[in-house]
C-alpha angles and dihedrals in degrees: 000000000000109000122186112254097244096046092046091054093048093049093055094047090058090060092060102046092117099035114167120210118269114249092239093057093057095072120098117261131210117195112191116197135181138172136146097290104018134050133158145091136280111212118198124185087219141344091249132083129187128218111261097011129127103241116204125197142154130243120195119193117193095167128015124163135157091015121138099187144341124228139171122224133190119211133179126209121203127195121186127181133193134180118230136169088266094052137267118339121203127196124192128191138164128208130200108228108174146340131205125193106222104174132016123208095271091047098052111110146107121302142074121284135182119221132189120199129184112234113218114253093227097059105128118241121252117253143161122209139165093267105022144020139190121205133175138215136193116216121200103201125196106198108219114184116226090010142068114286117250109236130190113198122205121182110222137178122235107212143118117281116213112243093239093053091044091056091047091048091049091053093048090045093054092052091046092049092050091052092046092049093051091051090051093048091053091048094049093046088057090050092049091052095040092103089069095240118131115245131186126233095260092051092049091049092052092047091052090054098042099042103033106016090240114146111201131162111252090235090058091047089054091051091052092048089052090051090052089049090055090051091051094244094112135025128211114235099175131030124229141094111262092000095053109127128219138183139176110288115251115242116243 
């Protein structure tokens, strides 16, 4: 049956009013990226967002130069098809849905940060039908003056997440974030001590905050340093609690 393009599209949208997230889109996602001036990782709790929710994610920047600002954008892409006497006709369109400024010029720098953005309530749900489809994409945009912007594209699904699955995903996300943060703290402690000079726990804690925007309790920093000593990565040069000093272990 030949159905006019507009009516066909409306009919299929009605079938997906209560769309529930696909199981595959509920898993956490890590998107590593690297180019000449920018390197890091975008960490999403899932590849699915819901209209009206507060969506939380992490952004780790290991290298960032010549960048004026960082923003996140949400786009939708619509494809509609119709059959005519002359053959199949396809229409494509894209719609800008939302934009969030994550980092201004004075905030751009290395470190790991957690962001929370409010998804507009009127964002249409994703769907795929016989004659039309609607997909979505998150764009992480690094604004580079006098040059082309660096853009990371992440396909996402817009759908409703069941409360039970949302709670499970939140619990798994918290454990994942804690593990990721500990790995980063160890890496940055090694970078701080890479000049070979001994530093005490208080000094290391301040450097973590100033250089990488990582806020850790001094007691936890000391525990991590002790773990690195056991591994042979660091060596302790002075005893103490907060004034204990560490440096990179000398290779035999």
